N, C-alpha and C positions, 0 to 999 in steps of 0.2 A: 781866735779864728774870726774870719771876716763875716760880718752880718750883711744880709741883703738890705739895700737902702733904695730910696726913691731915685729913679733914673737907671738903676741896674737892670740889665737883661738877665732873666733867670730862667731855669728849667726846673719844673716840678713834676713828680708823679703824684697823681691824686685819684681818689675815688669819691664820688658825690652820691650821697644817700638822702632820702627823706628821713624825717625823724622816726618813722615807723620801720626803718631799715631797708626800704626798697631802694635799690641802686638805680640812679638815673643817668650816670655818666662816669667815665674813667679815662685816664690818659692811655690806658692799654699798655702796649709795649713801648710806646714812644713818648718821652716826657713832653709836656706842654711848655712852650717857650713864650714869654711875654716880657714887656718892659714895665717895671713898677712905676706907677704914677701916670700911665698913659690911658687908663681906663679900658684896657683890653680884656679884662676879666671882671667879674662882679666885685663891687667895692669891698665887701666883707672878706673875701678870699685874698684880695690884694693887700689889705691892711694886715691880715694874719701873716702873710709871707714876709712882709717887711719886718726886718729884725731877726729873721730865722738865720741859722748858720747852715752851711752845706753839710749834708748828712743827717740833719735834724728831721725827725718824724713827729707829727703831732696831729691832733684831731681838733677841729673847730666847728661850732654850731654857728651858722650865719643866719641872723634873723631876716625875715622876708624884706624888711625895709633896707637892708644892706645887701640884698640879693637882687631879685627881679621886681621888688616893690610890692605894694598891696594889690590885691585883686580889685580892679576898678569895675563896678557894676555898669558904668556908662559905656564900657568897651564891649558890652554884650548887646547885640542887636538882633532883631527878628526881621527877616525879609520875606517877600512873597516867593513861594516855591516856583511859581511861573517865571520869575526873573532869573532863575538859574537854568542854564542850558541843560537839556536832557542828558548830554554826554558827560556831565560833571557828576562824579560820585559824591553824594551827600550823606553817606553813612556817618553815624556818630563817631567822633574821634578823627575824622578825616581832616588833614591840614590843607588849606586852600590859600591861594594868593588872591587878595582883593585890592582895590584901590581906594584911598581916602578921597574925601570930597575935593582935595587939592590935587589929586592925581598921583599921589605917592603910593608905591606898592606896600602892602602890609600882609603879614601872615595872620590867618584866622583859623580857628578850629570849629568844626561843626559840633555843637553840643546838644542840639535838639532838631527833630525833623518830624513833620506830619504831612498830610496831603496838601495842605494849604500854605505851610511856612517852613522856613529853615532858620534856626537860631545859631548865630555865629558869635564866637568869643574872640575878641582881638587882644586879650591879655596874653602875655607869655605863659606857656603851660605851667611854669613853676612860680608864677606870680602868687603872692599870698602865702607861700610856703617857707618855713624855716628849713634850711639845708645843712647837712652835716658833711664835712669833708675830712678825709684822712689825707694828709699832705706830707710829702717828703721833698725837701729842697735838694735837688740833685746837683745843681751847678749854678754858679754865677758866671754867665757866659761873658758878659762885658760889664765892668763896674763903671759907674758914672764918674 
């Protein structure tokens, strides 16, 4: 049987969980399609799918370094509450779009708030976490 290889466009069904079993994502009813080697999915998942055969099901634990990377403390900043417009929700857990010093948009999560300040985390929500994926290679759509 043919194995998925670098350059192949593949379709997978998957469920992503944290190591404590909490599900954070799944392909649902429609398989995820991506091309191996193009960095369209996290590196650890891509590496795992490479070499799989169509119809194969497996489970892989992807360490944080091969997923969304380590949690970087320098990506957590505290800003003055007064610098946030009153119409912006700053409840803990709210995802907001901010701009870097260079003007590029970036997603941040509110992780702390009081009357004087708002603490924002620019890390990906899954940064620093090992991830577990149940994977089924459904199809090799186009072989390289």
